[in-house]
Backbone as CSV, one residue per row, in Angstrom:
resi,resn,N_x,N_y,N_z,CA_x,CA_y,CA_z,C_x,C_y,C_z
1,MET,-19.248,-16.262,-7.962,-19.275,-15.344,-8.907,-17.957,-14.401,-8.414
2,SER,-17.330,-13.609,-9.204,-16.120,-12.928,-8.924,-16.425,-11.621,-8.030
3,LYS,-15.537,-11.370,-7.035,-15.839,-10.327,-6.003,-15.498,-9.235,-6.725
4,LEU,-15.084,-8.688,-7.522,-14.683,-7.422,-7.966,-14.851,-7.251,-9.737
5,ASN,-16.100,-8.208,-9.663,-16.401,-8.411,-11.494,-17.068,-6.835,-12.057
6,ASN,-16.556,-6.339,-12.956,-16.356,-5.047,-13.433,-16.203,-4.001,-12.752
7,LYS,-15.559,-4.045,-11.679,-14.561,-2.925,-11.040,-13.698,-2.422,-11.800
8,VAL,-13.210,-1.079,-11.566,-12.091,-0.738,-11.959,-11.190,-0.045,-11.023
9,ALA,-10.003,-0.875,-10.374,-8.992,-0.481,-9.349,-8.047,-0.270,-9.515
10,LEU,-7.402,0.890,-8.994,-6.075,1.794,-9.013,-5.130,1.385,-8.016
11,ILE,-4.070,1.104,-8.249,-3.179,0.488,-7.279,-1.736,1.348,-7.524
12,THR,-1.335,2.063,-6.586,-0.274,2.960,-6.664,0.878,2.364,-6.690
13,GLY,2.233,2.069,-7.187,3.347,1.332,-6.839,2.951,-0.146,-7.089
14,GLY,2.057,-0.312,-8.040,1.620,-1.551,-8.514,2.697,-2.740,-9.387
15,ASN,3.875,-2.056,-9.497,4.640,-3.011,-10.488,5.479,-4.057,-9.842
16,SER,5.502,-3.977,-8.602,5.974,-5.152,-7.793,5.656,-5.249,-6.515
17,GLY,6.029,-6.328,-5.466,5.958,-6.545,-4.410,4.269,-6.716,-3.778
18,ILE,3.780,-6.024,-2.943,2.497,-6.302,-2.647,1.526,-5.425,-3.686
19,GLY,1.819,-4.554,-4.086,1.132,-3.522,-5.370,0.732,-4.625,-6.173
20,PHE,1.780,-5.266,-6.901,1.706,-6.267,-8.099,1.055,-7.747,-7.696
21,ALA,1.055,-8.258,-6.305,0.251,-9.260,-6.156,-1.177,-8.892,-5.807
22,THR,-1.551,-7.614,-5.569,-2.825,-7.449,-5.456,-3.216,-7.052,-6.705
23,ALA,-2.647,-6.420,-7.755,-2.894,-6.347,-8.795,-3.505,-7.535,-9.609
24,GLN,-2.667,-8.623,-9.402,-2.679,-10.083,-9.831,-4.332,-10.534,-9.394
25,ALA,-4.356,-10.220,-7.924,-5.496,-10.725,-6.725,-6.867,-10.227,-7.694
26,PHE,-6.864,-9.100,-7.645,-7.723,-7.964,-8.481,-8.391,-8.353,-9.935
27,ILE,-7.685,-8.881,-10.602,-7.552,-9.246,-11.903,-8.292,-10.340,-11.670
28,GLU,-8.062,-11.460,-10.813,-8.446,-12.547,-10.998,-9.829,-12.399,-10.425
29,GLU,-10.280,-11.431,-9.756,-11.619,-11.386,-9.022,-12.622,-10.578,-10.009
30,GLY,-12.154,-10.387,-11.237,-12.805,-9.653,-12.097,-12.698,-8.156,-12.476
31,ALA,-11.708,-7.536,-11.913,-11.498,-6.214,-11.765,-10.652,-6.013,-13.021
32,ARG,-10.445,-4.541,-13.748,-9.798,-4.069,-14.458,-8.854,-3.347,-13.685
33,VAL,-7.819,-3.175,-13.688,-6.534,-2.669,-12.934,-5.849,-1.763,-13.765
34,ILE,-5.615,-0.660,-13.136,-4.699,0.235,-13.157,-3.561,0.699,-12.322
35,ILE,-2.388,0.219,-12.618,-1.132,0.412,-11.615,-0.224,1.561,-12.045
36,THR,0.226,2.334,-10.837,1.297,3.170,-11.462,3.133,2.691,-10.693
37,GLY,3.740,3.091,-11.360,5.018,3.178,-10.899,5.903,4.129,-11.564
38,ARG,7.121,4.348,-11.114,8.049,5.443,-11.469,9.106,5.345,-12.377
39,ASN,9.005,3.796,-12.856,10.261,3.304,-13.361,9.292,2.801,-14.485
40,GLN,9.450,3.203,-16.057,8.479,2.696,-16.854,9.170,1.430,-17.528
41,THR,10.329,0.982,-17.535,10.768,-0.495,-17.600,10.135,-1.285,-16.688
42,ALA,10.004,-1.239,-15.359,9.655,-1.647,-14.531,7.738,-2.095,-14.756
43,LEU,7.248,-0.841,-15.223,5.845,-0.845,-15.290,5.357,-1.848,-16.373
44,ASP,6.520,-1.448,-17.493,6.026,-2.386,-18.736,6.062,-3.909,-18.461
45,GLU,7.199,-4.058,-17.726,7.568,-5.669,-17.745,5.652,-6.266,-16.839
46,ALA,5.451,-5.315,-15.409,4.532,-5.741,-14.878,3.324,-6.314,-15.676
47,ILE,2.880,-5.123,-16.518,1.871,-4.904,-17.514,1.793,-6.276,-18.367
48,ALA,2.905,-6.325,-18.871,3.144,-7.437,-19.533,2.670,-8.902,-18.824
49,LYS,3.086,-9.092,-17.890,2.819,-10.019,-16.755,1.006,-10.266,-16.441
50,LEU,0.672,-8.954,-16.164,-0.762,-8.880,-15.860,-1.546,-9.024,-16.795
51,GLY,-1.222,-8.995,-18.097,-2.303,-8.941,-19.110,-3.315,-8.217,-19.813
52,ALA,-4.168,-8.078,-20.358,-4.833,-7.341,-21.043,-5.967,-6.743,-20.209
53,LYS,-6.319,-7.089,-18.998,-7.043,-6.430,-18.074,-6.253,-5.106,-17.369
54,ALA,-4.959,-4.983,-17.563,-4.225,-4.035,-16.705,-3.773,-3.057,-17.664
55,VAL,-3.782,-1.978,-17.235,-3.269,-0.459,-17.819,-2.205,0.307,-16.690
56,GLY,-1.076,0.217,-17.353,0.212,1.256,-16.484,-0.023,2.580,-16.533
57,ILE,0.342,3.345,-15.807,0.546,5.246,-15.952,1.716,5.047,-15.012
58,LEU,2.641,5.930,-15.723,3.663,6.293,-15.124,3.650,7.690,-14.172
59,ALA,3.887,7.391,-12.819,3.325,8.372,-11.914,4.490,8.130,-10.664
60,ASP,5.076,9.235,-10.455,6.060,9.224,-9.209,5.231,10.052,-7.869
61,ALA,4.878,9.003,-6.802,3.989,9.507,-5.834,4.760,10.510,-5.308
62,SER,5.895,11.241,-5.209,6.176,12.246,-4.372,5.983,13.509,-5.750
63,ASN,5.503,13.228,-6.488,5.649,14.345,-7.409,4.121,14.916,-7.635
64,LEU,3.496,16.516,-7.386,2.435,16.482,-7.032,1.841,16.777,-8.413
65,ALA,2.581,16.938,-9.352,1.910,17.252,-10.684,1.715,16.017,-11.391
66,HIS,2.556,14.833,-11.195,2.274,13.321,-11.647,0.925,13.174,-11.016
67,SER,0.450,13.178,-9.928,-0.653,13.124,-9.085,-1.960,13.430,-9.966
68,THR,-1.823,14.799,-10.133,-2.556,15.790,-11.218,-2.660,15.024,-12.366
69,ALA,-1.636,14.703,-12.955,-1.929,14.313,-14.351,-2.443,12.869,-14.371
70,LEU,-2.130,11.897,-13.237,-2.775,10.819,-13.137,-4.281,10.680,-13.147
71,ALA,-4.638,11.553,-12.410,-6.312,11.640,-12.481,-6.757,11.857,-13.484
72,GLU,-6.167,13.010,-14.329,-6.754,13.440,-15.552,-6.679,12.257,-16.592
73,LYS,-5.906,11.262,-16.486,-5.694,10.194,-17.462,-6.447,9.147,-17.105
74,VAL,-6.787,9.035,-15.821,-7.531,7.793,-15.523,-8.845,8.313,-15.930
75,LYS,-9.119,9.741,-15.628,-11.053,10.126,-16.090,-10.962,10.095,-17.388
76,ALA,-9.875,10.487,-18.114,-9.959,10.198,-19.763,-10.336,8.758,-20.332
77,GLN,-9.787,7.878,-19.467,-9.765,6.537,-20.080,-10.629,5.550,-19.124
78,PHE,-10.973,5.734,-17.739,-12.100,5.082,-17.365,-13.176,5.576,-16.612
79,GLY,-13.040,7.160,-16.831,-14.345,8.075,-16.234,-14.229,7.749,-14.705
80,SER,-14.312,6.685,-14.126,-14.297,6.608,-12.968,-13.899,5.254,-12.082
81,ILE,-13.703,5.441,-10.674,-12.994,4.110,-9.972,-13.807,3.375,-9.128
82,ASP,-13.402,2.336,-8.805,-14.264,1.793,-7.871,-13.569,1.473,-6.297
83,VAL,-12.335,1.148,-6.777,-11.130,0.600,-5.660,-9.911,1.641,-5.809
84,LEU,-9.413,2.202,-4.742,-8.355,2.763,-4.690,-7.411,2.226,-3.485
85,PHE,-6.145,1.783,-4.070,-5.236,1.170,-3.197,-3.979,1.852,-2.945
86,ILE,-3.920,2.593,-1.920,-2.684,3.712,-1.780,-1.494,3.005,-1.149
87,ASN,-0.795,2.452,-1.988,0.072,1.328,-1.660,1.830,1.972,-2.113
88,ALA,1.774,2.903,-2.992,3.271,3.266,-3.002,3.957,3.635,-1.844
89,GLY,5.206,3.068,-1.633,5.980,3.911,-0.489,7.221,3.576,-0.583
90,ILE,8.177,3.965,0.472,9.504,3.462,0.696,9.794,3.205,2.327
91,ALA,10.923,2.284,2.277,11.214,2.256,3.507,12.915,2.359,3.920
92,LYS,13.164,3.323,4.858,14.413,3.616,5.003,14.718,3.654,6.689
93,PHE,15.930,3.394,7.288,16.167,3.263,8.578,17.322,4.022,9.135
94,ALA,17.104,4.713,10.091,18.228,5.154,10.730,17.987,5.689,11.903
95,PRO,18.767,5.904,13.075,18.629,6.362,14.186,18.335,7.810,14.421
96,VAL,17.558,8.025,15.208,16.797,9.523,15.225,18.066,10.423,15.243
97,GLU,19.304,10.417,16.098,20.602,11.005,16.093,20.939,11.193,14.758
98,HIS,20.791,10.241,13.339,21.534,10.661,12.212,20.630,10.525,11.184
99,SER,19.230,11.364,11.559,18.077,11.617,10.557,17.941,12.698,9.903
100,SER,18.747,12.963,8.777,18.774,14.574,8.191,17.354,14.969,8.017
101,GLU,17.127,16.080,7.640,15.794,17.052,7.067,15.441,16.018,5.659
102,ALA,16.652,16.072,5.082,16.396,15.415,3.551,15.930,13.825,3.712
103,PHE,16.344,13.178,4.778,15.935,11.932,5.035,14.284,12.044,5.229
104,LEU,14.037,12.728,6.544,12.647,12.757,6.627,11.873,13.296,5.544
105,ASP,12.383,14.722,4.591,11.788,14.877,3.723,11.081,13.723,2.530
106,GLU,12.294,13.056,2.235,12.139,12.104,1.169,10.995,10.932,1.809
107,MET,10.766,10.680,2.832,10.051,9.857,3.516,8.492,10.127,3.387
108,MET,8.273,11.684,4.171,7.317,11.812,4.097,6.553,12.227,2.829
109,ASP,7.428,12.896,1.865,7.120,13.162,0.822,6.468,11.809,-0.043
110,ILE,6.869,10.551,-0.244,6.420,9.578,-0.522,5.357,9.009,-0.082
111,ASN,5.744,8.695,1.239,4.718,8.008,2.092,3.523,8.486,2.633
112,PHE,3.357,10.104,2.734,2.705,10.636,3.420,1.872,11.843,2.285
113,LYS,2.994,12.595,2.156,2.214,14.236,1.331,1.823,13.643,-0.140
114,GLY,2.619,12.750,-0.745,2.323,12.236,-2.157,0.919,11.378,-2.013
115,ALA,0.532,10.416,-1.289,-0.486,9.638,-0.901,-1.503,10.944,-0.802
116,PHE,-1.529,11.805,-0.049,-2.295,12.699,0.297,-3.120,13.356,-0.883
117,PHE,-2.105,13.966,-1.646,-2.749,14.566,-2.591,-3.315,13.810,-3.860
118,THR,-2.381,12.312,-3.838,-2.997,11.530,-4.983,-4.639,11.167,-4.784
119,VAL,-4.716,10.935,-3.143,-6.134,10.902,-2.706,-7.068,11.987,-3.177
120,GLN,-6.199,13.232,-2.753,-7.040,14.448,-3.334,-7.497,14.432,-4.426
121,ASN,-6.710,14.318,-5.210,-6.867,14.611,-6.845,-7.769,13.577,-7.783
122,LEU,-8.022,12.182,-6.811,-8.784,11.124,-7.379,-10.203,11.038,-6.910
123,LEU,-10.352,11.758,-5.639,-11.645,12.245,-5.073,-12.610,12.217,-5.925
124,PRO,-12.876,13.031,-6.441,-13.635,13.045,-7.547,-14.260,11.970,-8.697
125,LEU,-13.256,10.999,-8.702,-13.279,9.895,-9.635,-14.138,8.748,-9.053
126,LEU,-14.106,8.718,-7.509,-14.336,7.635,-6.813,-15.918,7.593,-6.970
127,ASN,-16.384,6.590,-7.517,-18.109,6.012,-7.491,-18.630,6.012,-5.951
128,GLN,-19.802,6.222,-6.255,-20.741,5.884,-4.898,-20.527,4.306,-4.299
129,GLY,-19.841,4.156,-3.148,-19.641,2.841,-2.546,-18.643,2.636,-2.961
130,ALA,-17.599,3.514,-3.368,-16.236,2.779,-3.541,-15.254,2.653,-2.292
131,SER,-14.274,1.811,-2.366,-13.500,1.239,-1.269,-12.106,2.064,-1.573
132,VAL,-11.530,2.538,-0.587,-10.075,3.390,-0.412,-9.205,2.523,0.363
133,LEU,-8.343,1.942,0.140,-7.404,1.133,0.933,-5.940,2.116,1.141
134,PHE,-5.474,1.418,2.430,-4.082,2.391,2.524,-3.151,1.189,2.982
135,ASN,-1.840,1.060,2.228,-0.998,0.032,3.164,-0.014,0.861,4.378
136,THR,-0.384,0.367,5.183,0.385,1.133,6.424,1.521,0.040,6.874
137,THR,1.400,0.031,8.287,2.559,-1.182,8.891,2.587,-0.973,10.186
138,ILE,2.785,-2.358,10.770,3.070,-2.340,12.074,3.955,-1.533,12.739
139,SER,4.964,-1.057,12.048,6.219,-0.231,12.476,5.565,1.224,13.317
140,LEU,4.245,1.162,12.819,3.446,2.576,13.513,3.142,2.329,14.943
141,SER,3.405,0.869,15.251,2.671,0.184,16.973,3.660,-0.424,17.474
142,VAL,5.078,-0.719,17.211,5.781,-1.474,17.694,6.828,-0.479,18.426
143,GLY,7.342,0.683,18.076,8.505,1.104,18.294,9.883,0.408,18.074
144,MET,9.759,-0.160,16.836,11.154,-0.566,16.243,12.182,0.514,16.223
145,PRO,13.582,0.048,16.832,14.846,1.084,16.796,14.966,1.374,15.166
146,ASN,15.232,2.697,14.893,15.690,3.095,13.812,14.663,3.125,12.904
147,SER,13.435,3.167,13.444,12.307,3.469,12.221,11.695,4.455,12.464
148,ALA,12.191,5.721,13.121,11.066,6.515,13.502,10.466,7.370,12.546
149,VAL,11.267,7.974,11.360,10.711,8.508,10.314,9.841,7.820,9.551
150,TYR,10.077,6.422,9.376,9.241,5.329,8.782,7.922,5.121,9.207
151,ALA,8.120,5.127,10.556,6.762,4.671,11.414,6.055,5.953,11.553
152,ALA,6.727,7.153,11.766,5.620,8.408,11.691,4.907,8.877,10.484
153,SER,5.777,8.396,9.278,5.199,8.115,7.904,3.901,7.903,7.719
154,LYS,3.798,6.814,8.338,2.835,5.757,8.159,1.722,5.901,9.036
155,ALA,2.229,6.374,10.267,1.442,6.737,11.367,0.306,7.877,10.864
156,ALA,0.924,8.741,10.233,0.217,10.118,9.422,-0.775,9.644,8.658
157,LEU,-0.454,8.399,7.477,-1.259,7.707,6.556,-2.679,7.319,7.681
158,LEU,-2.168,6.528,8.661,-3.309,5.765,9.492,-4.359,6.847,9.777
159,SER,-3.646,7.797,10.498,-4.713,9.305,10.866,-5.641,9.699,9.726
160,PHE,-4.798,9.766,8.542,-5.494,10.314,7.448,-6.340,9.427,7.040
161,ALA,-6.408,7.732,6.729,-7.548,7.090,6.569,-8.537,7.154,7.528
162,ARG,-8.361,7.674,8.832,-9.622,7.459,9.832,-10.473,8.745,9.582
163,VAL,-9.844,9.784,9.321,-10.270,10.827,9.109,-11.255,10.974,7.545
164,LEU,-10.557,10.390,6.628,-11.028,10.334,5.591,-12.664,9.551,5.516
165,ALA,-12.336,8.457,6.318,-13.213,7.632,6.295,-14.773,8.256,6.872
166,THR,-14.429,9.347,7.539,-15.542,9.881,8.226,-16.288,11.129,7.188
167,GLU,-14.989,11.810,6.657,-15.723,12.469,5.490,-16.258,11.902,4.464
168,LEU,-15.991,10.702,3.849,-16.636,10.100,2.574,-17.763,9.104,3.118
169,SER,-18.146,9.187,4.336,-19.020,8.432,4.620,-20.364,8.498,4.197
170,PRO,-20.640,9.741,3.910,-22.180,10.235,3.082,-22.040,9.783,1.845
171,LYS,-20.942,9.228,1.268,-21.194,8.917,-0.032,-20.959,7.492,-0.370
172,GLY,-21.447,6.697,0.755,-20.822,5.286,1.105,-19.659,4.724,0.675
173,ILE,-18.431,5.473,0.680,-17.133,5.188,0.175,-16.410,4.475,1.474
174,ARG,-16.240,3.546,1.656,-15.460,2.956,2.600,-14.263,3.357,2.780
175,VAL,-13.393,3.550,3.669,-11.829,3.533,3.945,-11.177,2.800,5.043
176,ASN,-10.108,1.851,4.571,-9.617,1.325,5.639,-8.256,0.894,5.075
177,SER,-7.792,0.676,6.053,-5.782,0.557,6.018,-5.325,-0.981,6.497
178,ILE,-4.336,-1.684,5.569,-3.982,-2.803,6.367,-2.423,-2.268,6.750
179,SER,-2.161,-2.964,7.939,-0.827,-2.896,8.316,-0.187,-4.123,8.253
180,PRO,0.604,-4.488,7.273,1.476,-5.619,7.166,2.521,-5.620,8.205
181,GLY,2.848,-6.957,8.738,3.942,-7.030,9.252,5.344,-7.387,8.547
182,PRO,6.161,-8.113,8.644,7.286,-8.933,7.921,6.772,-9.545,6.836
183,ILE,6.754,-9.069,5.420,6.427,-9.563,4.358,7.443,-9.712,3.437
184,SER,8.066,-10.827,2.717,8.885,-11.000,1.710,8.582,-10.115,0.273
185,THR,9.003,-9.043,0.061,8.982,-8.494,-1.047,10.047,-8.126,-1.219
186,PRO,10.517,-7.333,-2.670,11.663,-6.796,-2.906,12.121,-5.613,-2.107
187,ILE,11.372,-5.019,-1.190,11.886,-3.872,-0.739,12.894,-4.037,0.419
188,TYR,13.077,-5.172,0.997,14.275,-5.459,1.760,15.545,-5.722,1.073
189,GLY,15.574,-5.744,0.028,16.499,-6.004,-1.100,17.284,-4.492,-1.320
190,LYS,15.944,-3.442,-1.252,16.690,-1.970,-1.475,17.197,-1.402,-0.278
191,LEU,17.716,-2.164,1.083,17.634,-1.253,1.905,19.367,-1.011,1.682
192,GLY,20.256,-1.806,1.195,21.593,-1.515,1.168,22.198,-2.050,2.067
193,PHE,21.929,-3.286,2.713,22.437,-3.884,3.764,23.103,-5.404,3.105
194,PRO,23.979,-5.718,3.317,24.898,-7.333,2.997,23.938,-8.091,2.959
195,GLN,24.241,-9.117,2.468,23.090,-10.319,2.164,23.063,-10.931,3.581
196,GLU,24.240,-11.118,4.231,24.430,-11.862,5.533,23.988,-11.077,6.811
197,ALA,23.782,-9.512,6.462,22.877,-9.112,7.471,21.304,-8.970,7.417
198,LEU,20.932,-9.031,6.100,19.388,-9.384,5.621,19.319,-10.523,5.995
199,ASP,20.022,-11.816,5.744,19.548,-13.203,6.409,19.108,-12.954,7.864
200,ALA,20.127,-12.214,8.615,20.313,-12.455,10.021,18.796,-11.462,10.582
201,PHE,18.709,-10.533,9.966,17.544,-9.776,10.310,16.368,-10.301,10.062
202,GLY,15.964,-10.927,8.863,15.046,-12.122,8.416,14.793,-13.128,9.575
203,LYS,15.761,-13.689,10.101,16.022,-14.610,11.130,15.185,-14.029,12.331
204,SER,15.646,-12.981,12.829,15.384,-12.490,14.058,13.964,-12.143,13.742
205,ILE,13.309,-11.671,12.725,12.024,-11.159,12.665,11.416,-12.252,12.871
206,SER,11.460,-13.374,11.946,10.712,-14.296,12.025,10.704,-15.140,13.316
207,SER,11.499,-15.154,14.181,11.522,-15.425,15.387,10.828,-14.893,16.556
208,LYS,10.019,-13.402,15.899,9.318,-12.682,16.737,7.492,-13.011,16.139
209,THR,7.655,-13.756,15.215,6.007,-13.706,14.527,5.681,-15.187,15.495
210,LEU,4.445,-15.191,15.770,3.769,-16.491,16.334,3.880,-17.585,15.319
211,LEU,3.703,-16.904,13.903,3.755,-18.197,13.060,4.873,-18.832,12.578
212,GLY,5.962,-18.164,13.031,7.715,-18.412,12.797,8.066,-18.178,11.478
213,ARG,7.338,-17.287,10.530,7.848,-16.717,9.264,7.385,-15.648,8.778
214,PHE,7.907,-15.210,7.422,7.510,-13.957,7.111,6.260,-14.352,6.272
215,GLY,5.564,-13.146,6.099,4.375,-13.454,5.281,4.835,-13.187,3.794
216,THR,3.585,-13.468,3.241,3.687,-13.072,1.719,2.984,-11.858,0.854
217,ALA,3.340,-11.455,0.140,2.533,-10.446,-0.699,1.009,-10.703,-0.894
218,GLU,1.126,-12.085,-1.272,-0.287,-12.891,-1.865,-1.330,-12.718,-0.503
219,GLU,-0.719,-12.847,0.697,-1.321,-13.091,1.792,-1.955,-11.592,1.994
220,ILE,-1.122,-10.385,1.639,-1.735,-9.185,1.939,-2.574,-8.651,0.952
221,ALA,-2.635,-9.446,-0.435,-3.534,-9.088,-1.545,-4.852,-9.941,-1.355
222,LYS,-5.002,-10.860,-0.357,-6.368,-11.487,-0.510,-7.128,-10.675,0.842
223,THR,-6.171,-10.088,1.710,-6.869,-8.507,2.663,-7.246,-7.772,1.772
224,ALA,-6.689,-7.285,0.990,-6.929,-6.149,0.242,-8.498,-6.373,-0.682
225,VAL,-8.185,-7.660,-1.313,-9.564,-8.242,-1.755,-10.810,-8.152,-1.070
226,PHE,-10.661,-8.715,0.257,-11.624,-8.836,1.160,-12.217,-7.422,1.307
227,LEU,-11.380,-6.372,1.751,-11.741,-4.853,2.196,-12.265,-4.178,0.681
228,ALA,-11.943,-4.529,-0.488,-12.279,-4.218,-1.543,-13.622,-4.553,-1.719
229,SER,-14.385,-5.369,-1.491,-15.053,-6.265,-2.009,-16.617,-5.931,-1.140
230,ALA,-17.758,-6.573,-1.185,-19.046,-6.390,-0.561,-18.984,-7.375,0.690
231,ASP,-17.687,-7.991,0.627,-17.909,-9.047,1.652,-17.362,-7.952,3.022
232,ALA,-16.762,-7.069,2.648,-16.447,-6.098,3.702,-17.453,-4.552,3.749
233,SER,-18.604,-4.794,3.611,-19.528,-3.888,3.135,-19.978,-2.801,4.463
234,PHE,-19.759,-3.619,5.708,-19.880,-2.872,6.772,-18.523,-2.521,7.843
235,ILE,-17.606,-2.739,6.791,-16.104,-2.395,7.478,-15.862,-1.192,6.953
236,THR,-15.339,-0.260,7.821,-15.054,1.350,7.616,-13.949,2.065,8.583
237,GLY,-13.099,2.846,8.510,-12.489,3.309,9.583,-11.462,2.814,10.118
238,THR,-11.166,1.056,9.778,-10.352,0.505,10.387,-9.207,-0.027,9.801
239,GLU,-8.343,-0.510,10.670,-6.966,-0.935,10.536,-6.880,-2.510,10.815
240,ILE,-6.673,-3.294,9.609,-6.539,-4.665,9.676,-5.065,-5.117,10.106
241,VAL,-4.883,-5.482,10.910,-2.953,-6.075,11.201,-3.009,-7.560,10.578
242,VAL,-1.908,-7.527,9.549,-1.301,-8.753,8.875,-0.225,-8.819,9.297
243,ASP,0.221,-9.668,10.422,1.522,-9.356,11.017,1.893,-10.864,11.296
244,GLY,1.406,-12.369,11.423,1.854,-13.247,11.772,1.786,-13.263,13.574
245,GLY,1.171,-12.121,13.945,1.086,-12.443,15.306,2.149,-11.730,16.174
246,ILE,2.925,-10.668,15.526,4.018,-9.925,16.146,3.318,-8.933,17.273
247,LEU,2.521,-8.639,17.156,1.807,-7.515,18.116,1.423,-8.006,19.495
248,VAL,1.045,-9.297,19.237,0.501,-10.206,20.642,1.602,-11.101,20.939
249,ASN,2.708,-11.203,20.294,3.634,-11.980,21.226,4.546,-11.219,22.105
250,PRO,4.501,-12.002,23.410,4.827,-11.140,24.559,6.220,-11.541,24.609
251,THR,6.857,-12.656,24.185,8.378,-12.687,24.269,8.813,-13.168,22.573
252,ASP,10.056,-13.182,22.724,11.087,-13.537,21.797,11.146,-15.141,21.750
253,ARG,10.527,-15.535,20.441,10.523,-17.081,20.819,12.018,-17.815,20.559
């Protein structure tokens, strides 16, 4: 039996990378899926690939008016939702001494503030026993150079998830976080680095994982399916790290 049969799932930032892979996995498990994105063309292309069980809604995670409108559209079309995956986010890197106010504001507006108010607006639509998931990162734990603002934005998200788990527990709603390590997604191509630098970065990071490679978006999607399903019925308020062993690797291999 499909693990998410007849469930309605909403994935923010679902038109590419981990969000898109998760949408595919949810559909394969029987769910109807709503994905959001801030680029209509990319959204349309994703929906064409996902098929009839997917719906796209244009929404910018950093725009609070968009999150309000998103909730209204979801309520009008679906009434309620069973799974909410807060996945939309950006990753930019700079040392502390070169991190401007605008740099910090952009990251916080999308990764934390936008996520917070998206959840707030969608809370009334969550069914009894629903599952809420957050896409965080191992960067909030490892102290990686040049990631102070990014790591802080995701650390805030993780703390929010833990508080939300306690607040929503009377409704039987479970709240959990997935902290990926290095995952092969389009986000690395958006960092603005030359290909040689990206290749060197990839080789360096791969050497730090016990499994010696980057993970895939599909591997994160499988974790999301588990947490969204009844298989994880006694799991809430926790963080699942999917990093190939970086956090427990004591030396560079």
